N, C-alpha and C positions, 0 to 999 in steps of 0.2 A: 504493500500500500504506500509506504513512504517513497519507494522508488518511482511508483506511478505518479505521485504528487510532484516529485522533483522534475520528472519528464514533462508533466503538464505545465509547471511553472516555467520551464525552459522554453517550451513552445510558445507560451503566452508572451514571454519576454522577447522572443524572436519576432513574433508578430507585431508587438508594440514598437520594436526598433525600426520597422520599415516605415512607420508613419513620419511625416515631415512636420516638425514643429518650428514655428516662426516666432521670433521675438523682436525683430527689427522691422520697420516699415517696409512693405514689399508688395508688389503686384506681380502676378504670374498666372500660368495656366496649368490646371491639374484636374484629372477626373472628367475632362470634357467641359469644364467651366473655367471662367476667370475668377481668381480669388484676389482679395486685397485685405491686407492687415495694416492698420494705421492707429497710432496713438501719439499724444503729445507729451505726456508725462506719466509717471507711476510705473507699476510692474504689470506685465501682461504677456500672454502668448496665445497663438492660434495653431492648432494641430489639424492637418489636412487628412481627411478620411477618403474612402473610395467614393467615386461618383460625386454627388453634391454634399456629402457628409463632411462635417468639421466640428471641432470643439474649441472653446475659448475660455480662458480664465483671466481675471484681472483683479488688481488690488490697489487701493488708494490711487486710482487712475484720475487724470484730469478729464480726458475724453478719449475713447477708444471705439473703433469700428472694425469688426471682423465680418467678412462677407464672401459669398460665392454666388455666381450668377452668370448672365450672358451680357456681353457688350457687342453690339448695342441692344440685343434683345428685341422683342416685338411688342406691339401694342395689344396683341391678343394673347400674350403669354399667360400660362397658368403655372403656379408654383405649388407643389405638393410636398409637405414636409412633416417630420415628427421630431420633437426636441424635448430634452429635459432642461429646464430653465430655472436657475436659482440666483436671482439678483439680490444684492444687499445694498439698497439705495436706488438711485435713479438709473433706469436702464430701459431699453426697448428691444423687443423681438418683433421683427417686421420685414416686409418687402420694401426695399429702399432703392432709390436711383436718382437719376437726373434726366431732365430734358434740355435740349439746346434749341435756340431760335424760337422763343427766348429761353434763357437759362433758368431752370426751376429745379429745386431740390424737393423730392417727394417721399412721403412715408405712408405705408399701409400697415398699421400697427395691430398685431394680434395679442400681444401681452406686454406688460411693463412692470417696473419695480415699484418703488415707494411713491412715485408721482405719475399721474396720468397726463400724458402730453396732449396738446401743447399748452394747456391752460386756456382761459377765456371761455367764450360762449360759442357753441357750435352754430353754424349757419345753415345746416341741413343734415340729412341722413341719406344713406344708401343701404339697401338690403342686398347682401351677397353671400353666397356660400354658407347659408344657414345661420347668418348673424346680421346684426345691424351695426353700422359704422357711422359715427358722427364726423361731419365734415368741417374742416377749418382751413383758413389761409392766413399765414403769418409772413412777416418780412424780415430779412436779415440785412443789416446795413454795414457795408465795408467789412465783410467777414470772409474767411477762407472758402474757396469754391474750386470747382474743376477748371476754372479759368482765372485763378489767382484771387486776390482780394477783390470783392465785388459786392454790389447790392442786388438782392434777388428775392423772389417769393419762395415760400415753402407751401406745398399742398399736403394736407393731412387727411387720412381716413383712419379713425381710431375705433376699434371694436368696443361695444358697450359692455361686453363681458369677456374676460380673458380666456384664451385657449393656447395650447402649445403644440397642436398638430392640426392638419387639415389641408384644404386646398384654397388658394387665393387666386381668384380670376381678376387679373389687373384691369382688363377692359371695362369691367363694371365700374370701377373707381375712376378711371380716366373719363368715361362717359358722364359720370356724375359731376366731375369737376368741370367738364366742358359745358354741361347744361347750365352752370352758373356763370358762364362767360369767362372762365379761367382758361387760358390758352395752354393746350397740350402740344408741345412742339415735337421736334425730332427726337428719337430715342438715343440716349447715351448708354443707359444701363438698366437692367432689372436684376436685383440680387436679393437673396435671403440674407438678412443682416442681424447681428447682435451688436447693440451699441451700449456702452457704459459711460456715464457722465458723473464725475466726482463720486465714485462708488466702487464697490467690489462685487465679485460674484463669479459664477461659473455657468456655462451653457454647453450642452452636447446635442448638436443637430445630428441625430442618428441616421436620418435619411432626408434627401432633398432631390427632387427631379422637376424638370420643366417641360411643359408641353404647350399646346396652343388650344384656345377655346373655340375658334372659328367664328367668334362674334364680330371681329374687326379684322380687316385686311391688313397684314403687316406692311409698314411703309417700305417703299423701295430704298435700298441702300446703295444703289449704283445704277448706271445706265445699261441698257441692253439686257439680254437674257442669256443665262448659262444653262445648258441642258446637261445634267449630271446623271449618269447611270452607275449604280452600285451593284456589282455582281458578288453575291454572298450566299451563305447557307449557315444553318445551325446544326449541331450534332444531335439535338433533342427535338427541335421543331417548335420550341416555345420561346426562343431567344428574341429579344427586342433590340433593334438598333435604331439609331437616328442619324440623320445627316444634317450638319450645320455648316453654314458658310458665313465667315466673319462673325461668328458667335450667334447667328440667327438660325433657328431650327427651320429647315425647309422640307424635311421628310422624316417620317417615322414608320417602321414596319416590324411585323412579327415574321420571323424567318421560317421557312420549311427546311427539310433535311437535304433537299437537292439544290444545286446551284441555280439561282434565278436572278434575273435582272430587276432592279428596283429603281424607278426613274423619278426625277424631280426637275422642274424648270424654275429658275429664280433669277431675279435681277440683283440679288445680293452679291457682293464681292468680298474678297478677303480669304482667310485661311479655310480650307476644306477639311473637316473632320468626320470620320465615320466612327460612331461611338456605340459600344455595347453597354446596355443599361440595366440588365436584370440577371446578373451572374448568380448561379446556384450550382449545387452538386449535379454533375452529369450534363452541364450546359457549357458549350463553347461556341464561338463564332469564327468562321473562316471567311475572310474577305479575299476574293481572288484578285480583283482590280476594280478601278473606277474608270469611266471615260468622261472627259470634260469636253463638250462640243466635238466629240468624235476622237479626241486624243486619249490614248490609253495610259494609265499610270498604275503600274503593278504594285500591289501591297508590299511584296517582299523587298521592294527597292526603296521604301520610305524610311527615313532616319528617325521618325518619331512613332513609337508604339507603346503607349502607357498600359496596355492591357495584356500583352504577352507575358507568359510565366516563364522566366529564365533564371537560372542560378538561384533558385529558392525564393524569388521575389517577383512581384509584378512590375513590368516595365522594361523596355529595351528598344530594339530597332530591327528592321529588316525581317519581318515575319508577317505571314498572312493571318496569324492566329490572335484572337482576343480570348484569353482564358480567364481574365478578371474584368470587372467593370473598368473601362478605359477606352481609349480611342487611337486610331491611326490617323496621323496628319498627312494629307496628300498635297501640300503646297497651296498656292493661291488659285482663285477661280479663273484667272486669265488663262486662256487655252494653252499658252506656251509656257506657263509657269510650272513649278514642281519638278520632281524627278521622274522622267519618263521611263517606261519599262523596256528599254532597248536591251536586247540580249536575253530576255526571259522567254520561256515557252508560252505560246498562246494556249488558251484553255483546251485541254484534252489532246494537244498536239504531241507528237512523238518523233524524235529524230535519232540518228545513230550517234550523234555527239552533241553535247550541250556545253556552251560556255557562258558563264555569268561572271562578269568582272575578270579577274585573273584566274578564276577557278574553272577547270574543265572536267566534264564527266563523260565517260564512255565505257562500254556502249550504253546508249540510252534511247530506246528501251532495252532491257536485258531479259532474255528468256529464262535465265537461271537465277536471277537475283544477285548476280555478281557485277560489281561496278569498279572502275578505277577512277579515283578522284585525283586529278593533277593539281597540286597545291603550289601557291607562290612561296617564295623564301620566307622562312621563319616558322615559329610554332603556330599551331592551329587546333581548334576544337571542332570536331565533326559531330553533329547531332541529327539523327533521322527520326522523323515523326510519321505516324500513320495518318490516315484521312480524318481521324478524330483528334489529332493534335497530340497524341500520346507518344512518348519517346520509346522507340523500339531498338535503337542502336546508338551508342555514344562512344567516342574514342578520341584520344589526343594523338597528334602526329606533328611532324616537322617537315617543312619543305625547303628547297624545291624537291618534290618527290611525287611519284604516282602511288597513291595509297589505296590498297584494295578494301572494299566495303562489301561484305556479304550479307544479304537480307534473306533469311530463311522464313519468308512470310508468304501470305497468300498473294496472288496476282492483284495488281491494282496500282494506285498512285501513292507515292510517299514524298516526303519533303525533306531535303537535305539542307541544313544550315551549316555553313562554314564560317567560323569566326577566327580571324587572324589579326595581326598588327596592321596589315595592309587594308583589310576590308571585312565586311560582314555581309554574306550573300545567302540567299535561299533559292533553290531550284527544285523542280519536280524530278522524281525518279519514277520510271514506269517499269513495273515487273509484269512480264507477259505470262 
């Protein structure tokens, strides 16, 4: 029993060590979302979890904001979350963000600490997502903003009764504000946020995901149209993926177990991410490639993959697989941007010799399951996965050399990842 407890504690400690904890002001991307941690004084930290999850702790803080969301997000965004929230003093649990043209800071507050914001008398109400919210408009004069020191309005929707889980349909609040003549400009951000002001406390957002409500058309974020096709499958047939461009969700699908094409057309521009959002036991996602206006970008050629499971942790590069909640970054929406899939096999194609980067494989396909892998100079790690992403062969080698790889497996497609100092590549192996 004591040995089992030690092992469990060791595993728990290993899992905890993979989380990223932030103590200095920082903006970044993780789990398919943009995060920001900001404070002016006092002690605090933000720990990033999978997907939209995060936790925050603060003590004797002046002002602190910790948040995850989409930039710019959309005017029909929905935010579904669950949290444990323990403020000691003034604090808000809310959907938060900014508009531009004109610049406005906005809050949709679901719970708070010792003081219910923003004070004063409500000018109206809106009923949304099973509750009633009071409406307020306040003004900040010569205060910090996303455009430096400025004078700007704040729009508020504050729930009449607290809650720490549920769905927030932001379009309902935006429409209520507009009905009062308050201008809702261009989107800058939609984020689930924990804010502390001259207080202490803890909050653990155990889950957070964003979708769209369909009640408002998302604003265009760029000229023209981009047609994006995602070719993917799940190992279970219940996996969910979503496609974002520049932080705006433009498509969401539940996958089948066979490779299929999933299409979206959008005027949004910016970074293209294919994100896996509902990881569970016996679920994995394989993304073959995407096409952007007819140009193919192979998943295994991309340098950002936060969901592949490698070396005992989630996150890496150059893989078709999403084994954890996370995303593959495919470059920008411009048709010539990103890393194109030159040198990779087309779907289901088979040749006698395959070259990806400096690595060559032959014969390919192989009727016997025997392959020779020609490596560049230096040490390399070879990993072969089956069609479900499970490792079936792994070995270390040194080049330049032709390394034999024997697969005593059933006929089918396999995936060889070669990681060396020179490159990291993935190519298909066909056993006939």
